[in-house]
Residue frames relative to the residue before (quaternion, step in Angstrom):
aa qw qx qy qz dx dy dz
M 1.0000 0.0000 0.0000 0.0000 0.00 0.00 0.00
L 0.8021 0.0430 0.0020 0.5956 3.59 0.88 -0.96
K 0.0067 -0.7857 0.6184 -0.0181 3.54 -0.99 0.88
L 0.0944 -0.7689 0.6319 0.0235 3.56 -0.74 1.15
V 0.0902 -0.8294 0.5512 -0.0109 3.57 -0.64 1.14
N 0.8605 -0.1752 0.0948 0.4688 3.55 -0.65 1.22
L 0.1399 0.8272 -0.5313 0.1182 3.60 0.81 0.98
H 0.0002 -0.7784 0.6269 -0.0336 3.55 -0.95 1.02
K 0.1311 0.7703 -0.6181 0.0857 3.56 -1.01 0.85
T 0.0104 -0.7809 0.6236 -0.0352 3.56 -0.82 1.12
F 0.2457 -0.7636 0.5819 0.1340 3.55 -0.88 0.98
N 0.8471 0.1085 -0.1068 0.5092 3.58 -1.12 0.78
A 0.0868 0.8439 -0.5224 0.0866 3.55 1.01 0.86
G 0.8252 0.2398 -0.1944 0.4731 3.55 -1.04 0.87
T 0.6508 0.4711 -0.3253 0.4987 3.58 1.27 0.19
I 0.6775 -0.4770 0.3610 0.4279 3.54 -1.30 0.10
N 0.6925 0.4552 -0.2610 0.4951 3.58 1.25 -0.45
E 0.2779 0.7873 -0.5127 0.2001 3.60 1.19 0.35
K 0.0066 0.7923 -0.6081 0.0496 3.54 -0.94 0.97
V 0.2431 -0.7503 0.6003 0.1327 3.55 -0.68 1.14
A 0.1598 -0.8316 0.5297 0.0483 3.58 -0.37 1.27
L 0.7714 0.0883 -0.0530 0.6280 3.58 1.09 -0.74
N 0.0513 -0.8326 0.5498 -0.0424 3.54 -0.74 1.09
G 0.8179 -0.2297 0.0970 0.5185 3.55 0.52 1.22
I 0.1790 0.8056 -0.5408 0.1626 3.60 0.82 0.99
D 0.0054 0.7544 -0.6559 0.0254 3.55 -0.93 1.03
L 0.1854 0.7838 -0.5670 0.1726 3.58 -0.69 1.07
E 0.0576 -0.7794 0.6232 0.0285 3.55 -1.02 0.85
L 0.1283 -0.7793 0.6112 0.0520 3.56 -0.96 0.97
A 0.3612 -0.7058 0.5673 0.2228 3.54 -1.03 0.86
D 0.6497 -0.4996 0.3919 0.4180 3.56 -1.25 0.36
G 0.8154 0.2379 -0.1908 0.4921 3.59 -0.79 1.04
D 0.4291 0.6879 -0.4753 0.3417 3.61 1.24 0.03
F 0.1192 -0.7384 0.6593 0.0772 3.55 -1.15 0.78
V 0.0395 -0.8427 0.5342 -0.0546 3.54 -0.13 1.38
T 0.1814 -0.7475 0.6273 0.1217 3.57 -0.90 0.94
V 0.1767 -0.7931 0.5801 0.0574 3.57 -0.99 0.91
I 0.0214 -0.7976 0.6025 -0.0195 3.57 -0.80 1.03
G 0.2565 0.7455 -0.5921 0.1668 3.54 -1.32 0.31
G 0.6084 -0.5736 0.4049 0.3699 3.56 -1.21 0.38
N 0.6899 -0.4286 0.3598 0.4591 3.56 -1.33 0.02
G 0.8098 0.2383 -0.1920 0.5005 3.56 -0.91 0.93
A 0.4192 0.7275 -0.4556 0.2957 3.59 1.27 0.21
G 0.5647 -0.6107 0.3843 0.4005 3.59 1.20 -0.46
K 0.3627 0.7735 -0.4646 0.2332 3.59 1.28 0.10
S 0.7299 0.4094 -0.2379 0.4930 3.58 0.70 -1.08
T 0.5986 0.5564 -0.3623 0.4481 3.59 1.08 -0.65
M 0.6254 0.5305 -0.3350 0.4639 3.59 1.02 -0.74
L 0.6650 0.4879 -0.3052 0.4760 3.60 0.94 -0.86
N 0.6485 0.5123 -0.3153 0.4664 3.57 1.01 -0.79
A 0.6200 0.5336 -0.3382 0.4653 3.58 1.11 -0.67
I 0.6424 0.5102 -0.3142 0.4778 3.57 1.04 -0.78
A 0.7130 0.4646 -0.2450 0.4645 3.56 0.97 -0.93
G 0.4603 -0.7050 0.4312 0.3242 3.59 1.24 -0.33
T 0.2687 0.7869 -0.5114 0.2170 3.57 1.21 0.47
W 0.7748 -0.0445 0.0012 0.6306 3.55 1.17 -0.62
R 0.5724 -0.6096 0.4376 0.3306 3.53 -1.26 0.46
L 0.4688 -0.6625 0.5153 0.2753 3.53 -1.13 0.73
D 0.4865 -0.6154 0.5240 0.3316 3.56 -1.24 0.44
E 0.7790 -0.0626 0.0936 0.6168 3.52 1.13 -0.77
G 0.6564 0.5379 -0.3759 0.3722 3.57 -1.19 0.53
Q 0.3315 -0.7353 0.5643 0.1763 3.53 -1.38 0.14
V 0.1589 -0.7301 0.6553 0.1106 3.53 -1.28 0.64
I 0.0008 -0.8104 0.5828 -0.0592 3.58 -0.48 1.22
L 0.0439 -0.8043 0.5920 -0.0283 3.56 -0.72 1.13
D 0.8361 -0.0968 0.0238 0.5394 3.56 -0.63 1.17
D 0.7010 -0.4993 0.2262 0.4561 3.54 0.97 1.08
V 0.5929 0.5205 -0.3858 0.4782 3.61 1.21 0.35
D 0.3422 -0.7413 0.5424 0.1981 3.59 -0.75 1.05
L 0.1687 -0.8220 0.5412 0.0537 3.56 -0.49 1.25
T 0.3767 0.7992 -0.4392 0.1628 3.57 1.27 -0.34
K 0.7928 0.2692 -0.1410 0.5283 3.60 0.88 -0.88
M 0.4749 0.6709 -0.4413 0.3600 3.59 1.27 0.15
S 0.5095 -0.6654 0.4555 0.3005 3.58 -0.96 0.85
E 0.6648 -0.5298 0.3577 0.3865 3.55 -1.23 0.52
H 0.6933 0.4867 -0.3039 0.4360 3.61 0.84 -0.87
K 0.6366 0.5038 -0.3387 0.4757 3.59 1.12 -0.51
R 0.6316 0.5200 -0.3343 0.4678 3.59 1.06 -0.64
A 0.5618 0.6537 -0.3768 0.3391 3.58 1.12 -0.69
S 0.6251 0.5455 -0.3483 0.4364 3.60 1.10 -0.55
L 0.6969 0.4585 -0.2556 0.4886 3.59 1.26 -0.41
L 0.7569 0.3848 -0.1631 0.5024 3.55 1.23 -0.57
G 0.1765 -0.7089 0.6630 0.1634 3.51 -1.32 0.46
R 0.0126 -0.8282 0.5596 -0.0264 3.58 -0.92 0.83
V 0.0710 -0.7622 0.6427 0.0313 3.55 -1.07 0.87
F 0.2828 -0.7898 0.5306 0.1211 3.54 -0.79 1.12
Q 0.6719 -0.4869 0.3779 0.4107 3.54 -1.34 0.17
D 0.7069 0.4473 -0.2489 0.4881 3.56 0.99 -0.87
P 0.3958 -0.7374 0.4920 0.2396 3.65 -0.57 1.09
M 0.6004 0.5775 -0.3588 0.4211 3.61 1.23 -0.34
M 0.6500 0.4912 -0.3171 0.4854 3.59 1.25 -0.25
G 0.7405 0.4493 -0.2949 0.4034 3.54 -1.22 0.45
T 0.7471 0.2803 -0.1988 0.5690 3.59 1.27 -0.07
A 0.4098 -0.6385 0.5756 0.3053 3.55 -1.36 0.17
P 0.3202 -0.8206 0.4355 0.1853 3.62 -0.03 1.27
G 0.6966 0.4802 -0.2831 0.4518 3.58 1.08 -0.62
M 0.6444 0.4981 -0.3214 0.4831 3.58 1.29 -0.03
R 0.5993 -0.5877 0.4125 0.3539 3.55 -1.22 0.51
I 0.6775 -0.4758 0.3693 0.4222 3.56 -1.32 0.30
D 0.7007 0.4704 -0.2906 0.4509 3.58 0.78 -1.01
E 0.6365 0.5222 -0.3341 0.4588 3.60 1.07 -0.65
N 0.6219 0.5273 -0.3352 0.4721 3.61 1.02 -0.74
L 0.6748 0.4923 -0.2968 0.4628 3.58 0.91 -0.91
A 0.6286 0.5404 -0.3338 0.4487 3.58 1.04 -0.75
I 0.6334 0.5181 -0.3247 0.4742 3.58 1.04 -0.79
A 0.6719 0.5085 -0.2962 0.4499 3.58 0.89 -0.96
A 0.6377 0.5510 -0.3246 0.4294 3.59 1.04 -0.78
R 0.6952 0.4685 -0.2681 0.4746 3.58 1.19 -0.52
R 0.3675 0.7568 -0.4814 0.2458 3.59 1.24 0.04
G 0.8327 0.1940 -0.1677 0.4908 3.53 -0.89 1.01
R 0.6353 0.5158 -0.3346 0.4673 3.59 1.26 -0.04
K 0.6058 -0.5507 0.4280 0.3828 3.54 -1.25 0.40
R 0.3420 -0.7523 0.5305 0.1889 3.58 -0.85 0.99
T 0.0791 -0.7695 0.6325 0.0395 3.56 -1.14 0.75
L 0.5700 -0.5951 0.4472 0.3477 3.56 -1.34 0.03
G 0.4460 0.7003 -0.4500 0.3288 3.60 1.24 0.16
W 0.5731 -0.5761 0.4523 0.3675 3.59 -1.25 0.45
N 0.2799 -0.8267 0.4743 0.1151 3.55 -0.54 1.16
L 0.7042 0.4558 -0.2631 0.4767 3.61 1.12 -0.59
R 0.0421 0.8289 -0.5514 0.0839 3.53 0.13 1.32
K 0.7100 -0.4788 0.3115 0.4118 3.55 -1.29 0.41
K 0.6563 0.5145 -0.3244 0.4466 3.60 0.92 -0.85
H 0.6310 0.5248 -0.3316 0.4654 3.57 1.08 -0.70
I 0.6373 0.5407 -0.3278 0.4404 3.55 0.94 -0.88
E 0.6635 0.4980 -0.3057 0.4672 3.59 0.96 -0.84
E 0.6272 0.5283 -0.3318 0.4664 3.57 1.05 -0.75
Y 0.6710 0.4912 -0.2952 0.4704 3.57 0.90 -0.91
R 0.6236 0.5544 -0.3381 0.4353 3.57 1.01 -0.80
Q 0.6718 0.4921 -0.2967 0.4674 3.57 0.97 -0.87
M 0.6313 0.5325 -0.3302 0.4570 3.57 1.00 -0.81
L 0.6839 0.4830 -0.2792 0.4701 3.56 0.93 -0.91
A 0.6051 0.5597 -0.3531 0.4427 3.58 1.08 -0.68
D 0.6218 0.5533 -0.3328 0.4432 3.58 1.10 -0.72
F 0.6121 0.5646 -0.3435 0.4343 3.58 1.21 -0.48
D 0.2410 -0.8092 0.5008 0.1904 3.58 1.24 -0.47
L 0.4962 0.6339 -0.4411 0.3968 3.56 0.96 0.95
G 0.5435 -0.6454 0.3782 0.3808 3.57 1.30 0.16
L 0.4269 0.7397 -0.4386 0.2796 3.58 1.26 0.12
E 0.5647 0.6132 -0.3868 0.3943 3.59 1.15 -0.48
D 0.6938 0.4414 -0.2670 0.5025 3.59 1.23 -0.42
R 0.7005 0.4181 -0.2580 0.5175 3.57 1.31 0.11
M 0.1575 0.8513 -0.4883 0.1101 3.56 1.16 0.62
T 0.7425 0.3998 -0.2242 0.4884 3.59 1.05 -0.71
S 0.4615 0.6695 -0.4531 0.3652 3.59 1.27 0.21
E 0.4975 -0.6250 0.5034 0.3293 3.56 -1.11 0.65
V 0.5395 -0.6555 0.4252 0.3139 3.57 -0.91 0.93
G 0.6191 0.5783 -0.3362 0.4114 3.58 1.11 -0.68
L 0.6518 0.5162 -0.3116 0.4601 3.59 1.25 -0.30
L 0.5526 0.6319 -0.3827 0.3859 3.58 1.29 -0.15
S 0.5684 -0.5553 0.4720 0.3819 3.55 -1.31 0.30
G 0.6906 -0.4831 0.3360 0.4204 3.57 -1.26 0.30
G 0.6711 0.5010 -0.2965 0.4590 3.58 0.95 -0.87
Q 0.6495 0.5052 -0.3138 0.4738 3.57 0.97 -0.85
R 0.6680 0.5038 -0.3024 0.4567 3.55 0.95 -0.86
Q 0.6527 0.5022 -0.3209 0.4678 3.57 1.00 -0.76
A 0.6094 0.5360 -0.3470 0.4700 3.60 1.11 -0.64
I 0.6345 0.5144 -0.3178 0.4814 3.59 1.04 -0.81
T 0.6502 0.5207 -0.3118 0.4569 3.58 0.94 -0.91
L 0.6377 0.5281 -0.3169 0.4627 3.57 1.00 -0.84
L 0.6594 0.4920 -0.3052 0.4796 3.57 0.95 -0.86
M 0.6461 0.5229 -0.3187 0.4556 3.59 0.95 -0.85
A 0.6756 0.5157 -0.2911 0.4392 3.58 0.97 -0.88
T 0.7729 0.3596 -0.1720 0.4937 3.58 1.16 -0.56
L 0.4090 0.7437 -0.4573 0.2654 3.62 1.24 -0.10
S 0.7649 0.3567 -0.1902 0.5015 3.56 0.91 -0.91
K 0.4295 -0.7355 0.4320 0.2965 3.57 1.33 0.38
P 0.0649 -0.8405 0.5378 0.0118 3.60 0.44 1.19
K 0.5921 -0.5661 0.4319 0.3774 3.54 -1.22 0.42
L 0.7965 0.0609 -0.0095 0.6016 3.57 1.15 -0.65
L 0.1906 -0.7727 0.5989 0.0889 3.56 -0.95 0.97
L 0.1327 -0.7955 0.5904 0.0317 3.57 -0.78 1.10
L 0.0456 -0.7996 0.5983 -0.0263 3.58 -0.66 1.15
D 0.1004 -0.8317 0.5460 0.0042 3.56 -0.30 1.30
E 0.7672 -0.3349 0.1617 0.5225 3.57 0.12 1.35
H 0.1323 0.8737 -0.4605 0.0840 3.55 1.01 0.87
T 0.7069 0.3915 -0.2872 0.5143 3.61 1.25 0.02
A 0.4240 0.7562 -0.4340 0.2451 3.61 1.26 -0.09
A 0.7203 0.4398 -0.2526 0.4732 3.60 1.07 -0.67
L 0.6082 0.5741 -0.3373 0.4321 3.60 1.29 0.02
D 0.5521 -0.5708 0.4710 0.3841 3.57 -1.22 0.40
P 0.6979 -0.5194 0.2847 0.4025 3.63 -1.12 0.61
K 0.6666 0.5032 -0.3141 0.4514 3.62 0.90 -0.85
T 0.6816 0.4685 -0.2847 0.4846 3.58 0.91 -0.91
A 0.6185 0.5494 -0.3404 0.4470 3.58 1.03 -0.79
A 0.6463 0.5179 -0.3162 0.4627 3.59 0.97 -0.86
K 0.6409 0.5264 -0.3183 0.4593 3.58 1.03 -0.81
V 0.6760 0.4880 -0.2922 0.4686 3.57 0.90 -0.92
L 0.6289 0.5274 -0.3356 0.4623 3.60 1.05 -0.69
E 0.6470 0.5020 -0.3217 0.4754 3.58 0.99 -0.77
L 0.6259 0.5170 -0.3291 0.4824 3.59 1.06 -0.74
T 0.6182 0.5472 -0.3305 0.4573 3.55 1.05 -0.81
K 0.6661 0.5054 -0.2970 0.4613 3.57 0.84 -0.98
K 0.6551 0.5265 -0.3033 0.4491 3.58 0.93 -0.92
I 0.6941 0.4747 -0.2780 0.4643 3.58 0.84 -0.99
V 0.6574 0.5159 -0.3107 0.4529 3.58 0.93 -0.90
E 0.6980 0.4738 -0.2778 0.4596 3.59 0.86 -0.95
E 0.6746 0.5066 -0.3066 0.4407 3.60 0.90 -0.89
N 0.7669 0.3540 -0.1826 0.5032 3.58 1.06 -0.74
G 0.3925 -0.7462 0.4607 0.2773 3.58 1.29 -0.05
L 0.2647 0.8125 -0.4820 0.1933 3.57 1.09 0.73
T 0.3905 -0.6599 0.5883 0.2568 3.55 -1.05 0.80
T 0.0120 -0.8542 0.5100 -0.1002 3.56 -0.54 1.21
I 0.1007 -0.7367 0.6635 0.0838 3.54 -1.20 0.70
M 0.0268 -0.8122 0.5822 -0.0275 3.58 -0.66 1.11
I 0.2259 -0.7589 0.5998 0.1155 3.57 -0.66 1.13
T 0.1086 0.7765 -0.6157 0.0787 3.55 -0.98 0.86
H 0.3685 -0.6936 0.5640 0.2550 3.57 -1.22 0.51
N 0.6299 0.5721 -0.3120 0.4225 3.54 1.26 -0.39
M 0.3681 -0.7701 0.4794 0.2040 3.59 -0.38 1.23
S 0.6257 0.5420 -0.3397 0.4464 3.57 1.02 -0.74
D 0.6591 0.4851 -0.3017 0.4892 3.58 0.98 -0.84
A 0.6233 0.5549 -0.3383 0.4349 3.58 1.01 -0.78
L 0.6923 0.4540 -0.2681 0.4927 3.57 1.11 -0.71
A 0.6813 0.5287 -0.2873 0.4169 3.58 1.03 -0.80
Y 0.7793 0.2994 -0.1477 0.5304 3.58 1.12 -0.63
G 0.7911 0.3338 -0.2519 0.4464 3.51 -1.18 0.68
N 0.4631 -0.6825 0.5032 0.2580 3.53 -1.33 0.28
R 0.7749 0.2357 -0.1137 0.5754 3.56 1.32 -0.13
L 0.1289 -0.7886 0.5988 0.0546 3.57 -1.11 0.73
V 0.0988 -0.7789 0.6188 0.0237 3.53 -0.99 0.95
M 0.1642 -0.7728 0.6076 0.0819 3.58 -0.93 0.93
M 0.1295 -0.8060 0.5759 0.0428 3.57 -0.90 0.99
D 0.0624 0.7670 -0.6376 0.0346 3.53 -1.25 0.54
A 0.8615 0.0102 -0.0317 0.5066 3.57 -0.99 0.93
G 0.7261 -0.4720 0.2400 0.4386 3.56 0.95 0.92
K 0.6752 0.4486 -0.2926 0.5072 3.57 1.27 0.27
I 0.4261 -0.6306 0.5697 0.3103 3.55 -1.30 0.34
I 0.1183 -0.8374 0.5331 0.0240 3.56 -0.55 1.18
Y 0.7902 0.0891 -0.0542 0.6040 3.58 1.27 -0.20
D 0.0215 0.7884 -0.6106 0.0721 3.58 -0.91 0.96
V 0.1098 0.8048 -0.5677 0.1341 3.58 -0.49 1.20
Q 0.0038 0.8211 -0.5696 0.0355 3.57 -1.01 0.73
G 0.7999 0.3508 -0.2285 0.4299 3.52 -1.40 0.07
E 0.8425 -0.1255 0.1145 0.5112 3.55 -1.00 -0.85
D 0.6086 0.5539 -0.3563 0.4426 3.59 1.07 -0.65
K 0.6564 0.4856 -0.3067 0.4891 3.58 1.01 -0.76
A 0.6585 0.5317 -0.3085 0.4342 3.57 0.91 -0.93
A 0.6765 0.5064 -0.2890 0.4499 3.59 1.12 -0.64
L 0.5652 0.6251 -0.3830 0.3783 3.60 1.24 -0.29
S 0.2304 -0.7138 0.6392 0.1698 3.55 -1.23 0.57
V 0.6668 -0.4652 0.3730 0.4470 3.57 -1.27 0.16
R 0.6162 0.5487 -0.3421 0.4497 3.59 1.03 -0.76
D 0.6328 0.5248 -0.3239 0.4682 3.58 0.98 -0.85
L 0.6863 0.4930 -0.2793 0.4560 3.53 0.93 -0.96
L 0.6152 0.5364 -0.3352 0.4706 3.57 1.07 -0.70
D 0.6487 0.5107 -0.3136 0.4691 3.57 0.96 -0.87
K 0.6564 0.5068 -0.3082 0.4661 3.55 0.98 -0.86
F 0.6398 0.5317 -0.3173 0.4552 3.56 1.01 -0.84
E 0.6826 0.4818 -0.2814 0.4720 3.57 0.93 -0.93
E 0.6477 0.5330 -0.3100 0.4475 3.57 1.12 -0.69
K 0.8147 0.3229 -0.1233 0.4656 3.55 0.82 -1.03
S 0.7054 0.4814 -0.2629 0.4490 3.59 1.15 -0.58
S 0.4154 -0.6857 0.5395 0.2573 3.53 -1.25 0.53
G 0.6209 0.5586 -0.3264 0.4427 3.57 1.32 -0.17
A 0.4813 -0.6516 0.5067 0.2951 3.54 -1.36 -0.10
V 0.5379 -0.5978 0.4856 0.3428 3.55 -1.19 0.59
T 0.1697 -0.7932 0.5791 0.0818 3.59 -0.90 0.92
D 0.6748 -0.4916 0.3629 0.4138 3.55 -1.29 0.32
R 0.6002 0.5877 -0.3630 0.4033 3.60 1.05 -0.71
M 0.6544 0.5304 -0.3169 0.4359 3.58 1.09 -0.62
L 0.7509 0.3874 -0.1800 0.5036 3.58 1.23 -0.44
L 0.2422 0.8220 -0.4884 0.1646 3.59 1.12 0.62
V 0.7614 0.3003 -0.1676 0.5496 3.56 1.12 -0.62
K 0.4865 -0.6864 0.4634 0.2783 3.57 -0.83 1.00
D 0.4419 -0.6678 0.5339 0.2714 3.55 -1.01 0.82
E 0.1323 -0.8100 0.5696 0.0438 3.57 -0.82 1.03
């Protein structure tokens, strides 16, 4: 489904502020893979997602999605193939528009636009049922402006918007990091439900090692712009947080931070 070939990206090359963000990334994802990505600050995690999304051009390498070479494709053209949720709950929605209007826009992603009225009664009922499954009371606030919602509610809306049109690839860039632990757990469970029900190929960046182990079928560890550890299936399921910490200390040049240990290992 996704193939990253020898990705290189350096910011401010040739200056005192030069930063090598990606240093030869090679990664292949099968259809339906749910990959969690961990690593210290500056490891290149978000840069890799931005490279996939086309936020900036690579210095070298290829991004191939479902046999289509995206490397030279503009960011807005890639958007029809990708769903993305950011760390900041304020991104990804139109705050001055209602919940149902935001969902209607997301449902049209990648489709030809017309001048017809897009928010029909059947759509409203579909959105109401989807929101009811979230168990956040949002189905009764369909006409509320998204900007009036809490961070967790807004992130749930963003997640639904990113997956309504069933993208070929879902990118989650620390999408629960700005939420309180209880709300973050709720959004993660919603993420798992949506990904599994729709069979979405997914990359989820997280700083939390426990979450990285609890979700997905595969785990990738990054450091200094490289992939230093890649584990999946039964091998991943057998890992504990302690195992992952040992692996991180063995292979990484960075240090373990408190953010990585937010959830107790059980």
